[in-house]
N, C-alpha and C positions, 0 to 999 in steps of 0.2 A: 504494500500500500504506500502511496506517495504521501509526503508531508504537506503538500500544497493545500491550503485551506483548513488544515487540521488545527484544532484548538488545543495547544500544548501548555500545560501547567509546568512551570519551571521553578522548583523549590530549591533554594540555595541555603546551605548550612555553612558553619564556620570552619571549614578546612581552607583557611585563607591562602595557603601556598598554592592552591589549585585555581584560584580566581582568574588568572590570566588565561589559562587553558579553557576554562568554562566560557569566558567572554568570547574567545575565538569561535567556539562551537555554537554559541548563541547567534553569531553572525551567519554561520553556515545554515542554521535553521531558518533564520529570517530570509536569507537568500533563496531557500527552497520553498518559501511561501507559507511557512507555518505562522499561525497567529499565537504569539507567546504571552502568557500571563505570569509575570514574576511573583514569587512568594519568598519572602525573606524571613529567616529564623530570627528569634530575639537576639541571639548572639551576634549575628551579622549586623543587625540594626544598632547594636550598642558597643561593639568592640572594634577599636582600631588596632592594627598589628604592624609588625615590621614590614608587612607586605602592602601596606597602604591604608588610606582613609576609606573606610567602608561606606560612609555617607556619599562620597564621590562615586564609588563603585555602584551603589544602588541607583544613583541618578543616571549614570551611563547605561546601565542595564535597562532601566525603565524607559529611557529615551530610545534605545535600540528597538525595544519591543513595541513601543507606542501604547502600552497599557499601564494603567495605574497599578502599583504593587499592592499585594496583599500583605498586611503588616501585623495583624492580630488574629486571635481565635475567632472573634465575631465576624471578621471578613472571610475567613477560611471555611467556616462551617457551611455556608450556603452552597459550596461546591457540590455537596451531596444532593440536597433536594432539587437544586436547579439543574444538576447534571450537565453543565455546559462544556466541560473539558472532554476531549476525546482520549487524552492520555496525559499522565503526569510523570515527570522525572524529578528525582531528588539528585541534584548535581551541584556540588559534591555532597555525598552523604557521609557524614562523620560516623565514627564508631558509637558515639553517644546517641545520635539519631537512629542508627541501625538497631541498637539495643532497645531503645524505647519502642520503636516500631515493632520489633519482634515480640515485645511484651505488652502491646496494646496501650501504651501510654501516649496521651495526646495533649501535652502541655505546652506546645509551641505552635505557631501558625503553620509550619511545615508539616508537623505530625497531624494536626487537625485536618489539613488539606488532604493528606494521604488517607486518613480514615474516611473522610467524607467521600473522596473519589472512589475508594475501593468498594464502598457500599453499592455503587452502581455497576459492579462487575466489569470495570474498565481497567486497562493495563496501567500498572505503576512500574516505572523503571528506576533502578538504583544504580547510580554512578559512584561506586565505593571510593573512599579516601580515608583510611584509618591506619594508625600505627599498631593496632592490636587485632587485625583481621585474622591472624594465625595464632593469636593468643586467647585472651579471655573472651573476645568477641567472635571467635570461630564458631561457637555454638549458635550464635544469632545469624551468621551468614547461612549456616546449614538450615536453620529453622525457616528463614525467609525463602530459601530455594524451594521449599516444599509448600509454599502458599500460592494458591491459585491467583492468577493475574499479576504476579510479581515477577519481574524480569531483571536481569543484570547486564549492565554494560560490561563487556569482557575486561578482566583485570589481571594483574600480576604483581609480583614483588617489585617495589621501586628501588630498594637498596638492601639486598639480602645479607650483606656483610655487616653494615652498621645498624640496620633496623630489620632484623630477620622476621619479625611478626607483621611488618607493615605491607599493605597492599593498596594499590591505586588503580583506578579504572583507566583504560585506554580511551581517553576522552574523544579522540579522533573518530571513534566508532559510535558516538552518541546518535547521530542521525540514522545510521544503519540499524542500530539496536531499536530505536523508536519504530522504524518501519517494520521490522520483524515483529515487535510486540503488538503493533496494531493488527497484524495478521494472526495473533495468538501464538507466536513462536519465539523461542529463546534463540538468539544468535549464537552460533558456535564457532570455534571453541570459546568457552566462557573463561577459562583460566589459561593464560600463557604469558 
C-alpha cells in the first residue's frame, strides 16, 4: 500500500540522539504524500539535551507536517473514537515507552495515542531506540512482537562493544515498514 494520502500519526519520544534521523524520515514521508500528525511525549516537550533545543525541534516538525501537534492526554484520547489515523508510528520509541506500552500504561500523550489507535485494530509501528533492548527491556520487545497490529521497524545493535544491550531501528526503513504494516505484514528481516 502506498503512503500517499494516508493519515500517519507520528509519536516522538525522548531518544534525543535519534532526532536528526527521524527528521530526515519525516521529510521522506511528506514527500511520499503522507498526511502526518505529530505527537510529542512530555519529555520531548520539557527536556533540552546536548542534542539541541526540543522546542525548536517541535516547531520544525510541526511546520514540516502542517498539522498542529498533539501535546497532552486530552488531545490524544480522541484518536480512538474519531479513528482518523490510518497508522501510527512511535519514532523513536524509548525503552521507557516500550515498557509502558507492553504493560498497558498510558500516562503520556504518546502512550494514550497508541492505546487509542490500537482500539481501532489499526497498525502501530515501533521504531526502537533503547540502551536496554537486550537487557531488562528484552522481555517487553518479545511481548510486543506477539501483539496483534504491532509492527517493528527493523533494528540492530548500534554499538555492540561499548553498549552491548543497546539496539536502534534502521530509520531509513520507516517508510517501507509503514507500507508493509498497512498491508498487515511485518517487514523482514526484523533484526540485522
